[in-house]
N, C-alpha and C positions, 0 to 999 in steps of 0.2 A: 648451680643456684646460687650458691653461697659467692661464688666470684663476681656472679653479676649482680648483688646484693653490695658488695662491696664498690663497683665500680659504679654504680647509681649516687649509692652515697658520698664517694670520694670526688666523683667527678660533676654532680649535680647538687651535690646536698640534699637530696632526698633522703628521708628517714623511713625504716622499717619499723614498724608498730607491732608487726604478727605476723606470721606465716604458718601456712602448713602445705608440706611437699608428699600429695599424693602419687599412686603409681601411675596415673594418666591425666593428672592436673596437679594445678597448684592454687592456692588461695593466698593473696596478699595483702595486709593493710597497709598501704605505703602513704604517706605526705610526698607530694611534690611539690618541688620549690619554685620559685620564679626561674633557676636557671636551668632549668629541666625542658626536655623537650615535651610537647603534648603528649599527652597519654597515648595515642596511637601509634607516635614515632617511637616510644620507649618500649612497648609491646613490641613493635615488628625488629627493634635492635635487639631486645632480648631474645627474640628467637632465634634470630641471625647467630647471634653469639655463641646460645647453648647449642643450637642444630651444630656448629662447628665441633664445638666440645664432645657433644654425644656421637657423631661420626668419627671423630679422632678415636675414640675409645673400644668404637665397634671395629674400626680398621686395625687396633692394637691386638684386640682380642680374637681377630679374625670371625668377626658374627657376620658371616659373610649372608646366612639367609634374613637377618634384619637387614643387612645393609640393600640388597635387594628389593626388600618391600620400599624400603625408602626411595631409591632409584626408582622404581616402575611409578612410585607418584608425584614424582619431578616434572616440572614444566620444563623440559629440554631445551624448548625453543627460545625460553627468556635466559638461557645457560646455567638455568640450576642442576644439578648434581643428584641432590636429594632433597625429599620434602620430609621433612620431620616432624610439624606441628600443622594442626588445622589454621586454619585463615583466620576464624573468627575468637573470640574473647569478650569476656562480660568485664563492665567496667560499673561503681558505683561510688557518687560522691557522699561521703560521711557526713552529714549537716549538724548532728548531734552528738552528746556523751552516751546518751541511751542507745542510740542505733551503732554507734561504735563498740558497745559491751556487748550489742547482741550479736553484731556480725566477728567479733573476738571470739565468743563461745563458739558461735558456729562453727568458725573454721576449726577450733582447739577439738570440737567434739567429732569433727567429721572422720577422723580415725579410728573412732570407736563405733562409728554407725554397722548395722547390722549389714548392710553392705559390703563394707569393707573390714570388719573386724580385725584391723591392723594391732590394736592394743586393748587393752581392757581399760585403762586410764589415760586422758589425754595426755598428761605430762610423762608417761612410760612410753610414746611415740615419739622417736628419735626425732624426726623429720619435720617437728613442730616448734612454736615458741609457747607451747604450754608450760613444758618446766620451767622458761624463764619467767612467768607470770605466778607460778605458784612457788617457785625454792628460788629463784635467781640463777640456777645453773643449767640453761639451755646449751645447746650445741652449737646456735649463732646466738652473739648479742644484738638485742633487738632495741627501739628505742622508746622505752615507755612512755606510753602518754598521759595513764591516770595515776 
């Protein structure tokens, strides 16, 4: 995920303002520049980039059970060997500082919800930008908006 963040920042001048990487989904607060493909193309490219990386890691680690599941879901008629991600995604345009803060808090708290229980405090969840905002020491450097 972090390699893809680097890619969109370096190649499109996009900015990552906040994120949380969950076991089966991700939330990202991203500024998409005029140099960037539209959101649909950006997500399509991200899924392709990430799927190749995931499949390579699974092959390296001989995780054949997972590889078989991804192979069964693939559309072989279109030349796909694996299907790692769902087709859909959600995107929202943030139009105010209040909405930005609301969404940032939501994604940071995601790891601490009753459903997930991945950390007792948002800043303790390693795969989140919460620590960036609380102490300035997150795992991946984000672009602060506020």
